[in-house]
C-alpha positions as CSV (number, residue, x, y, z in Angstrom):
1,M,-53.8,-33.0,-46.4
2,L,-50.3,-32.6,-44.8
3,V,-51.6,-30.1,-42.3
4,V,-54.5,-32.3,-41.3
5,S,-52.1,-35.3,-40.8
6,I,-49.7,-33.2,-38.6
7,A,-52.7,-31.9,-36.6
8,A,-54.0,-35.4,-36.0
9,I,-50.6,-36.6,-34.9
10,L,-50.2,-33.7,-32.5
11,A,-53.7,-34.3,-31.1
12,L,-52.9,-37.9,-30.3
13,A,-49.4,-37.3,-28.8
14,P,-49.3,-36.9,-25.0
15,T,-48.3,-33.5,-23.8
16,A,-45.1,-33.5,-21.9
17,S,-45.9,-30.4,-19.9
18,G,-48.6,-32.1,-17.9
19,E,-46.6,-35.3,-17.1
20,T,-44.1,-35.9,-14.3
21,T,-41.1,-37.9,-15.4
22,H,-40.5,-40.7,-12.9
23,T,-36.8,-41.6,-12.6
24,Y,-35.4,-44.9,-11.3
25,A,-31.9,-46.0,-10.4
26,V,-30.7,-49.3,-11.8
27,T,-28.4,-51.7,-9.9
28,L,-26.2,-54.0,-11.9
29,T,-24.2,-56.9,-10.4
30,I,-21.6,-59.2,-11.9
31,T,-20.2,-62.5,-10.7
32,V,-17.6,-65.0,-12.0
33,D,-17.8,-68.8,-12.0
34,R,-14.2,-69.8,-12.7
35,A,-14.9,-73.6,-12.8
36,A,-17.6,-73.2,-15.5
37,H,-15.9,-70.3,-17.3
38,K,-19.1,-68.2,-16.9
39,I,-19.8,-64.6,-16.2
40,D,-23.3,-63.9,-14.7
41,G,-25.1,-61.0,-13.3
42,A,-28.4,-59.4,-12.4
43,I,-30.2,-56.1,-13.1
44,A,-32.7,-54.6,-10.7
45,S,-34.6,-51.3,-10.1
46,D,-37.7,-50.1,-8.3
47,A,-39.4,-49.2,-11.6
48,P,-42.9,-50.8,-12.0
49,G,-43.4,-53.4,-14.7
50,Q,-39.8,-54.3,-15.1
51,F,-39.3,-51.3,-17.4
52,C,-35.6,-50.8,-16.5
53,E,-34.8,-54.5,-16.0
54,L,-35.2,-55.2,-19.7
55,S,-32.3,-53.0,-20.7
56,T,-29.6,-54.5,-22.9
57,V,-26.5,-55.3,-20.9
58,R,-23.1,-54.5,-22.5
59,I,-20.0,-56.4,-21.3
60,R,-16.9,-54.1,-21.8
61,K,-13.3,-55.0,-21.7
62,V,-11.1,-52.5,-19.8
63,M,-8.5,-51.0,-22.3
64,P,-6.4,-47.9,-22.5
65,G,-8.7,-45.1,-23.8
66,K,-12.2,-46.2,-24.7
67,D,-13.3,-49.6,-23.4
68,K,-14.3,-52.2,-26.0
69,V,-17.8,-53.8,-26.0
70,V,-17.2,-57.6,-26.2
71,A,-20.9,-58.8,-25.7
72,R,-24.4,-57.5,-25.7
73,L,-26.9,-59.5,-23.6
74,T,-30.6,-59.4,-23.0
75,P,-31.6,-60.2,-19.5
76,Y,-34.2,-62.9,-18.8
77,A,-36.0,-62.7,-15.5
78,N,-33.7,-59.9,-14.4
79,E,-30.6,-62.2,-14.9
80,W,-28.0,-62.5,-17.6
81,H,-25.4,-65.1,-18.4
82,M,-22.5,-65.7,-20.8
83,K,-19.7,-68.2,-21.4
84,S,-16.3,-66.5,-21.2
85,P,-14.6,-67.0,-24.5
86,P,-10.9,-68.0,-24.5
87,A,-9.9,-64.6,-25.9
88,L,-11.4,-62.9,-22.9
89,R,-9.9,-65.0,-20.2
90,G,-7.7,-63.1,-17.7
91,E,-9.0,-59.7,-19.0
92,R,-10.7,-57.1,-16.8
93,V,-14.4,-56.8,-17.7
94,Y,-17.5,-55.0,-16.4
95,A,-21.2,-54.8,-17.2
96,E,-23.1,-51.6,-18.0
97,V,-26.5,-50.4,-19.1
98,S,-27.2,-47.0,-20.6
99,S,-29.7,-44.5,-19.3
100,Y,-32.8,-44.1,-21.4
101,H,-36.3,-42.6,-21.4
102,L,-39.1,-44.9,-22.3
103,P,-40.9,-43.7,-25.4
104,G,-44.5,-42.7,-24.8
105,R,-44.2,-43.0,-21.0
106,P,-43.0,-40.7,-18.3
107,V,-40.3,-43.1,-17.1
108,E,-36.6,-42.6,-17.1
109,C,-34.1,-45.3,-16.1
110,F,-30.6,-44.2,-15.0
111,G,-27.5,-46.0,-16.4
112,A,-25.5,-48.3,-14.2
113,R,-22.1,-50.0,-14.2
114,S,-21.0,-53.1,-12.2
115,R,-17.7,-53.5,-10.5
116,T,-14.8,-54.7,-12.6
117,V,-13.8,-58.4,-12.4
118,T,-11.2,-60.7,-14.1
119,A,-12.8,-62.9,-16.7
120,P,-12.3,-66.7,-16.1
């Protein structure tokens, strides 16, 4: 029974040897609206179907050693927005997305990092 189940799974799984993995660069921007105390940005790539634009955006605070993740945001229509909390004001922050391979598809999105800005 177990051997039959494993054989069925392997028969349905696509073979990696016959597929070409398409790689796409991701561009990540960040802007600051000091009057509204907001941090905004956009994510873009040439990947079809917005595969790479739906990546979770992490906002990191620059610190000695490893930078701390202060927010995780999901883009909507390739844009993301957040209010700058009082604890973050005046700190240096940047946005980043990790590289990943889409499961079940021959698409790989490269990671990206924005420039560093001072939070409002």
